[in-house]
N, C-alpha and C positions, 0 to 999 in steps of 0.2 A: 504494500499499500503506500509506504513512503517513497519507494522508487517511482511509482506512477505519479504521485504528488510532485515530486521534483522534476519529473519529465513534463508534466502539464505547465508548471511554473516556467521552466526554461523554454519551452515551446512558445509560451505566450510572450515571454521576453524577447524572444527572436522575431516573432511576429510584429510586436510592437516597434521595435528598433527598426525592422525592415519598412514598415509603413512610415515611420517618422522620417527615415532617410529618404524614402521615395518622394514624399510630400515635400520635404525641404529642398530636394533637388528641382522639383518643379517650379518652386518660387525662384531659385537661383537661374533656371532656364530663361525667364524673363526679366532678368536684371542685367543691365549692360553698363559699361562705362566707356564714353568715347574720349579717346586721348589725342592731343594734337599739339602743334607748335606755332608760333607766330614769330616772324622775324623781320628786320629791317633789310629791304632789298637794296643794298648799297650801290649796286650797279645798274639797277632799273631793268633787269632782264626777266623778271618773273619766274626765277628759280634760284635756289640756294647756290652760292658760290662760297669760297673760302673767305671772302670778305663780309659775307652777311653776318648779322649780329642778331642774337636772340633778343626778343623784346619783352621784357618785364612790364606789367601793368597794362597791357593791351586788352581789349574787350572783345569777344566773340559770342556768336548766337548760334545755337543749334535749333533748326526749325524743321518739322516734318509737316507735309501736306498730303492729303488724301489724292491718290492717283486719279480717282473718278471726278473729284471736284477740287481743283487746285486753289480754290478760295478758302477751303476748309482747313484751317490749321489745326493739327492734332497734338502738336508739341512745340513748345518754345521755351527754351532755357538759355540763360547767359551764364558766362564765366569769365574770369580775369586771369591772365597769365602769371606765372610765378617768376622768380628771378632768372630762370633758364628758358623763359618764353614758353613753357608748357602749360597746358590746362588739361582738366579732366571734367567731364560732365556725366553725372549718373542719371540713368534712364531706366524707368520702370516700364514694362509692358513690350509686346512684340509689335514691331511696326512694319511688317512684311508688305502691307498694302499701301505704303506711304513712300514719298520722295523725301529723304531727310538729307540735310546739308548744313554744314557749318560755315558761317559768313563773318567777316571782320566788321566790327561795329566802330570801334574807336581806337586810335593809337595813343600810346603814352609819351610819344616823342613828337614835338613840333617839327623837328628837322626831318622827319621820316613818317609822313602821314598821308601821303598822296596814294590813291587808288587808280589804277588804269581804267580808263573810261570806255575802252573798246568792249563791246557787248561779249565777243568771244573769249575775252580774258576775265571773265566774271570771277571775281574773287570768293569762290565758294569751293568747299570740299565735300563731295557727296559721301555719304557713309551708310552702310547696310545695318540696320538695327533689327536683326531677326536671326533666328537659328535655322530657319527654313531656306538656306540658301546654298547648302552644300559645303559650307565652310566648316573648319574644326569648331566645335562647340566651346567656345571661350566667351566670357562676358565682355572681353576687351575688344574695342573697335578703334582702329587707327585711321584718323582723318589725315590727309595730305597736308604738308605745311603751307601756311598762308603767309603773305608778305605785304607790308606797306613799303612804298618806294620813297627814297630820298628825293628833294627838290632837285638836286643835280648830282650826278653819279661821282663816286670818288675818283681821283685821278688815277689811282692804282688799278682800277677796272680794266682799262685798256690792255694791260699786260696780263691780268688773269684771263680775260677773254680770249686773248691771242694764244695763250697756253691750251685753251679749250677749242681752239681752231674756230673762233667766233670773231665777227666784226664787232666794234663798240656798240652797234644797235641789237646785237644778239644773233644776227643772222650768220650762217655758215660761210667761212672763207672758201671761196671757189679755188679749186687747184686747177690751173691753167697748164700744167705740164703734160 
């Protein structure tokens, strides 16, 4: 009798912990953290170079809109970058049916606050906030780096871009040989 009581208690404990772990995992499945960085684009080329500088105190916004009705904003959260130019935004819920992106709101530097006005250079980093996308099930989502531009590129940029086989405007140097 004592053996069967111990067996019942042990089996009950295993079922309880199994249920608890399962339900706890479901909550975590719909919890995400969007990570990204903001930098000062010192060469005004719209990508990170060795002269780019992390921007502390910049503000970004994560916003999701419904695919079917782009006017329906389903999520909107803001964050401020730390001393390394990094931010993290916690998100609850699956946003599989939504278009989510991080955009720049404001720069912390008056000498590096310009945004490119060309529509195709929209300063936004799209991010998938769902586990139903075939990716590894991790709560972390990494957004592409976003940058504010300086009013005037640094003088050293010409050399850095030349090392990358680029003209000062960021276009590729043509090889005429």
